[in-house]
C-alpha positions in Angstrom: 101.1 91.8 92.1 99.0 91.1 89.0 98.3 87.5 87.8 100.7 87.9 84.9 103.5 89.0 87.2 102.9 86.1 89.7 102.8 83.6 86.9 106.2 84.6 85.6 107.8 85.1 89.1 110.1 82.1 89.3 111.7 82.2 92.7 115.0 80.5 93.5 115.3 79.7 97.2 119.0 79.2 98.0 118.8 77.3 101.4 115.5 76.5 102.9 116.7 77.2 106.5 115.6 80.8 106.7 112.1 80.2 105.3 109.5 78.6 107.6 106.8 76.3 106.3 104.3 79.2 106.8 106.4 81.6 104.7 107.0 78.9 102.1 103.2 78.3 101.8 102.5 82.1 101.6 105.0 82.4 98.7 103.2 79.6 96.9 99.8 81.1 97.6 101.0 84.4 96.2 101.8 82.7 92.9 105.6 82.3 93.1 107.0 79.3 91.4 109.7 78.1 93.8 112.8 76.1 93.0 114.9 75.0 95.9 118.7 75.4 95.2 121.7 74.4 97.2 123.9 76.8 95.2 123.7 79.0 92.1 124.9 76.4 89.6 125.2 76.7 85.9 123.0 75.1 83.3 119.5 76.2 84.5 116.9 76.5 81.7 114.8 79.4 83.0 116.2 82.6 84.6 114.6 83.5 87.9 112.8 86.8 88.6 113.6 86.5 92.3 116.5 84.9 94.2 116.2 84.5 97.9 119.6 84.1 99.6 119.9 83.2 103.2 123.0 84.1 105.3 122.8 80.6 106.8 124.6 79.3 103.7 127.8 80.4 105.4 130.9 82.2 104.3 129.9 82.0 100.7 126.9 84.2 101.3 128.3 87.5 99.8 130.0 85.7 97.0 126.7 84.0 96.1 125.1 87.5 95.9 127.8 88.7 93.6 127.4 85.6 91.4 123.7 86.2 91.2 124.2 89.9 90.3 126.6 88.9 87.5 124.5 86.1 86.1 121.0 87.5 86.5 121.3 91.3 86.4 117.5 91.7 85.9 116.5 89.5 88.9 115.4 90.8 92.3 118.0 89.5 94.8 116.8 89.4 98.4 119.0 88.8 101.4 117.7 87.0 104.4 119.8 87.8 107.5 119.6 87.0 111.2 118.9 90.0 113.5 122.1 89.3 115.3 124.0 89.8 112.1 122.2 93.0 111.1 125.6 94.6 110.1 125.8 92.0 107.3 122.8 93.7 105.6 125.1 96.6 104.6 127.6 94.3 103.0 124.8 92.4 101.3 123.5 95.6 99.7 127.0 96.6 98.6 127.5 93.2 97.1 124.4 93.8 95.0 121.3 92.7 96.9 118.2 94.7 96.1 116.8 94.5 99.6 116.8 92.4 102.8 114.6 91.0 105.6 115.8 90.2 109.1 114.8 86.9 110.7 112.5 86.2 112.3 109.9 87.9 110.1 106.3 87.5 109.2 105.1 86.2 105.8 103.4 89.5 105.1 106.7 91.3 105.6 108.5 89.1 103.1 105.7 89.4 100.6 105.6 93.1 100.9 109.3 93.6 100.4 109.4 91.2 97.4 106.3 92.9 95.9 107.9 96.4 96.2 111.1 95.1 94.6 109.3 93.6 91.6 107.1 96.7 91.1 110.3 98.8 91.1 111.9 96.4 88.5 108.8 96.9 86.3 108.5 100.6 86.5 110.9 103.4 87.6 108.6 106.2 86.8 110.4 108.9 84.8 113.8 107.7 86.0 116.1 106.2 83.3 118.0 103.6 85.4 119.4 100.3 84.3 122.5 99.8 86.5 122.4 97.7 89.6 123.8 100.6 91.7 121.1 103.0 90.4 118.4 100.5 91.0 119.6 99.9 94.5 119.3 103.7 95.2 115.7 103.6 93.7 114.9 100.7 95.9 115.9 102.6 99.0 114.2 105.7 97.7 110.9 103.7 97.2 111.1 102.5 100.8 111.8 106.0 102.1 108.8 107.3 100.1 106.4 105.1 102.0 107.3 106.9 105.3 107.0 110.6 106.2 110.6 110.9 107.4 113.0 113.5 106.1 115.4 112.3 103.3 118.9 113.6 102.7 120.2 113.1 99.1 124.0 113.3 98.5 126.0 113.0 95.3 128.2 114.9 93.0 126.9 117.9 91.0 124.8 116.8 88.0 123.9 113.3 89.2 120.2 114.0 89.3 119.4 114.7 93.0 116.3 116.7 92.1 115.0 113.9 89.8 115.4 111.5 92.7 113.5 113.9 95.0 110.7 114.1 92.4 110.6 110.3 92.2 110.3 110.0 96.0 107.4 112.5 95.8 105.7 110.7 93.0 105.7 107.2 94.5 104.7 108.4 98.0 101.3 109.0 99.4 101.9 112.7 98.7 102.2 112.2 95.0 99.0 114.2 94.2 100.2 117.1 96.4 102.5 119.9 95.4 106.3 119.4 94.8 108.2 122.6 95.5 112.0 123.0 95.0 114.2 125.7 96.4 117.8 126.2 95.4 119.3 127.6 98.6 122.5 128.6 96.8 120.7 130.6 94.1 118.8 132.9 96.3 120.5 135.9 98.1 121.0 135.3 101.8 118.9 138.4 102.6 115.9 137.0 100.7 116.1 133.3 101.5 114.2 133.5 104.8 111.3 135.4 103.2 111.2 133.0 100.3 111.0 130.0 102.6 108.7 131.3 105.3 106.7 133.9 103.4 105.9 137.5 104.6 103.0 139.8 105.3 102.5 143.2 103.7 104.9 145.8 105.2 107.1 143.2 106.8 110.1 144.9 105.3 110.9 147.6 102.7 109.5 146.5 99.4 106.9 144.1 100.8 104.0 145.7 99.0 101.7 142.7 99.4 101.7 139.4 101.4 103.3 136.4 99.9 103.2 132.7 101.0 106.5 131.0 101.6 107.7 127.8 100.0 106.7 125.8 103.1 103.1 127.0 102.7 103.1 126.2 99.0 104.4 122.7 99.7 101.8 121.9 102.4 100.4 118.5 101.8 103.3 117.6 99.5 107.1 117.7 99.4 109.6 120.5 99.8 113.1 120.0 98.3 115.8 122.1 99.9 118.5 121.9 97.3 122.1 122.9 98.1 121.2 123.1 101.7 124.8 123.3 102.8 124.8 126.9 101.4 122.1 128.0 103.9 123.4 130.6 106.4 123.8 129.4 110.0 121.3 131.8 111.5 118.7 130.6 109.0 119.6 127.0 109.8 118.5 127.6 113.4 115.1 128.9 112.2 114.7 126.0 109.8 115.4 123.5 112.6 112.6 125.1 114.8 110.1 124.8 111.9 111.0 121.2 111.4 110.6 120.5 115.1 107.4 122.4 115.7 105.9 121.5 112.3 104.5 125.0 112.0 105.6 128.1 110.2 105.2 131.9 110.8 105.3 134.4 108.0 107.7 137.4 108.5 105.7 140.3 110.0 103.1 137.9 111.4 102.4 136.2 114.7 100.0 133.7 113.3 101.3 130.2 113.1 100.4 127.8 110.3 100.4 124.0 110.9 102.5 122.1 108.4 102.3 118.7 106.8 105.3 118.7 104.5 107.9 116.0 103.8 111.4 117.6 103.7 113.9 116.3 101.1 117.3 118.0 101.4 120.1 117.7 98.9 123.7 118.7 98.7 126.8 117.9 96.7 128.9 118.5 99.8 129.6 116.0 102.6 127.4 117.5 105.3 129.4 115.6 108.0 132.5 117.5 106.9 130.5 120.7 106.9 129.4 120.0 110.5 133.1 119.3 111.5 134.1 122.6 109.9 131.5 124.5 111.8 129.6 125.4 108.6 126.5 123.4 109.2 124.5 122.9 112.4 124.9 119.4 113.9 121.4 119.3 115.3 119.9 120.2 111.9 122.1 117.6 110.2 120.7 114.8 112.4 117.1 116.1 111.9 117.6 115.8 108.1 119.8 112.7 108.0 116.9 110.2 108.8 117.0 108.4 105.5 120.3 109.2 103.7 120.5 108.4 100.0 123.4 109.0 97.6 123.5 108.9 93.8 126.7 107.3 92.5 128.5 109.3 89.8 127.7 108.4 86.2 131.2 106.9 85.8 130.2 104.2 88.3 126.9 103.5 86.6 128.1 102.7 83.1 125.0 100.7 82.3 123.0 103.9 82.5 125.1 105.9 80.0 123.6 104.7 76.7 120.0 104.5 78.0 120.3 108.1 79.2 121.9 109.2 75.9 119.1 107.7 73.9 116.6 109.2 76.3 118.0 112.7 75.6 118.2 112.0 71.9 114.5 111.3 71.9 113.7 114.4 74.0 115.7 116.9 72.0 115.6 115.2 68.6 112.4 117.1 67.7 110.7 113.9 66.4 113.5 112.9 64.0 115.0 109.4 64.2 118.5 110.2 65.3 120.9 107.4 66.3 124.5 107.0 67.4 127.2 105.4 65.4 128.9 102.4 67.0 132.1 104.6 67.5 130.0 107.3 69.2 128.5 104.8 71.6 132.0 103.5 72.5 133.2 107.0 73.1 130.2 107.8 75.3 130.9 104.6 77.3 134.6 105.3 77.7 134.3 109.0 78.8 134.5 109.6 82.6 131.7 112.2 82.7 133.0 114.6 85.4 129.8 116.6 85.0 127.6 113.5 85.3 124.1 113.4 83.8 124.0 117.2 83.3 127.1 117.1 81.2 125.7 114.1 79.2 122.5 116.0 78.5 124.5 119.1 77.3 126.7 116.9 75.1 123.7 115.3 73.4 122.0 118.7 72.8 125.3 119.9 71.2 125.6 116.8 69.1 122.1 117.3 67.7 123.1 120.9 66.7 126.3 119.8 65.0 125.1 116.6 63.3 124.9 116.7 59.5 122.8 113.5 59.3 120.6 111.3 61.4 123.7 109.5 62.6 125.5 111.1 65.5 129.2 110.5 65.1 132.2 110.9 67.4 133.1 114.3 66.0 129.6 115.6 66.8 130.0 114.8 70.5 133.1 117.1 70.9 134.4 115.2 73.9 138.0 115.7 75.0 138.9 112.1 74.0 137.8 112.8 70.4 139.6 116.1 69.8 141.5 114.6 66.8 138.2 113.8 65.2 136.8 117.3 65.4 138.4 118.6 62.2 136.4 115.9 60.3 133.2 117.9 61.0 133.0 120.9 58.5 130.8 122.8 61.0 133.6 123.1 63.5 136.4 125.6 63.0 139.3 125.4 65.4 141.5 128.4 65.9 145.2 127.3 66.2 146.7 128.1 69.6 149.4 130.2 68.0 146.9 132.6 66.5 144.1 133.1 69.0 141.1 135.2 68.1 141.4 138.8 69.4 140.0 139.0 72.9 138.7 135.4 73.1 142.2 133.9 73.3 143.3 136.3 76.0 140.1 135.7 77.9 140.5 131.9 77.6 144.2 132.2 78.8 143.2 134.2 81.8 140.5 131.7 82.7 142.9 128.8 82.4 145.4 130.6 84.6 142.7 131.4 87.1 141.5 127.8 87.2 145.0 126.5 87.6 145.6 128.9 90.5 142.4 127.7 92.2 143.5 124.1 91.8 147.0 124.8 93.2 145.5 126.6 96.2 143.0 123.8 96.8 145.8 121.3 96.7 147.9 123.3 99.1 145.1 123.2 101.6 144.4 119.4 101.1 141.0 120.1 99.4 139.6 122.0 102.4 137.1 124.5 100.9 136.9 127.0 103.7 140.7 127.5 104.0 141.1 127.6 100.2 138.4 130.3 99.9 140.1 132.4 102.7 143.5 132.1 100.9 141.9 133.2 97.6 140.0 136.1 99.2 136.6 134.6 98.3 133.6 133.6 100.2 132.9 129.9 100.6 129.8 130.2 98.4 131.8 132.0 95.6 134.3 129.2 95.6 131.5 126.7 95.3 130.2 128.5 92.2 133.7 128.7 90.7 134.3 124.9 91.3 130.9 124.1 89.7 131.9 126.2 86.6 135.2 124.3 86.4 133.4 120.9 86.6 131.0 122.1 83.9 134.0 122.7 81.6 135.2 119.2 82.1 137.7 119.6 84.9 137.8 116.6 87.3 138.8 118.6 90.4 139.2 115.7 92.8 141.3 113.7 90.3 143.4 116.7 89.4 144.2 117.5 93.0 145.0 113.9 93.7 147.4 113.6 90.8 149.2 116.8 91.8 149.5 115.5 95.4 151.0 112.2 94.1 
């Protein structure tokens, strides 16, 4: 840490039991100002930058963490736990701790973990994250980036899985190397193998010249396999071999190339369920699931909504000083965001197109909760339902009926994607695309299915 950082790093030590004299001295030598606490009491003059909580304080350990999160949202909260109580670390993280160390530990280990947490608080790269839940994910991502292990990122569609993969790449030792992203769902199955592994001239009809694959292009850097759940089973077996052998062979070639690539896989599906359904190889899942991360949906990260909205306002505002009205900000905060960050980005772009002044109002957002305000905007013309525009009204009615039928079938099969696709006469991949389209149009599929079941 820099001198300025150390000088302002007031550390509260709640219980001295878990910190040896050597560690205590190392913290002082590093520049931490230490205040020994018996509990997080009210009335302190200076807010801490670090709070070290030891599980030896007893049954109130988790409650003390929650209190610290509530009172000092900007502080780094570190849990100290006995190795025999390692299961408690998960509860500590869920309660809001940024990170943890297991006793006994070396002073260098404690200083390293604290230093990483403080660096993360100071800079999150290009990530716009303010919420405790989001910062926890970044904390784990930062630790994952310091290794060479595979990372599996989960989360709903639109939560920013590719952004998290780029963050891992940027803060890792591979940050100067290439970052290559492949959307496994967007490439035809017949072409995906050639795209990943590359091919030699004449390897198949149309292969007029040799092309390197994405693995080759990512050598020395990071390869993101997005929507990996959509990869065909036969190709999953070939991918597993590449990951095990750390070498790749172009189609039409017998020459192997050594690989030094970090694999980051992402999916909006639960891969464990896909394994149980026979749609994803179990051995490949365990090869990828070394360091699992999951982005919480935006509705569970409310502190991130307005910072993200202002970020998009600056990105798409073309240099003009746009701002939100107080009512617009309240509307943004109260909306559930079924499409997550991608939907928020689209809403801000639309609002900038519709805005008549530098102030973005509720009507400009065009969110479902503000439908009664839409008529106040002279740019928006609503067609009454009784007189739909020719063609468009019929098309919209058909689409609504189709979406409703899909939801009914999904509910009949308890949300099981494969059985629903079979009942609808679709492939599983086609159903995924249709559900993604429904989410983009504001349909909260899980909530709708749940309400119908109830």
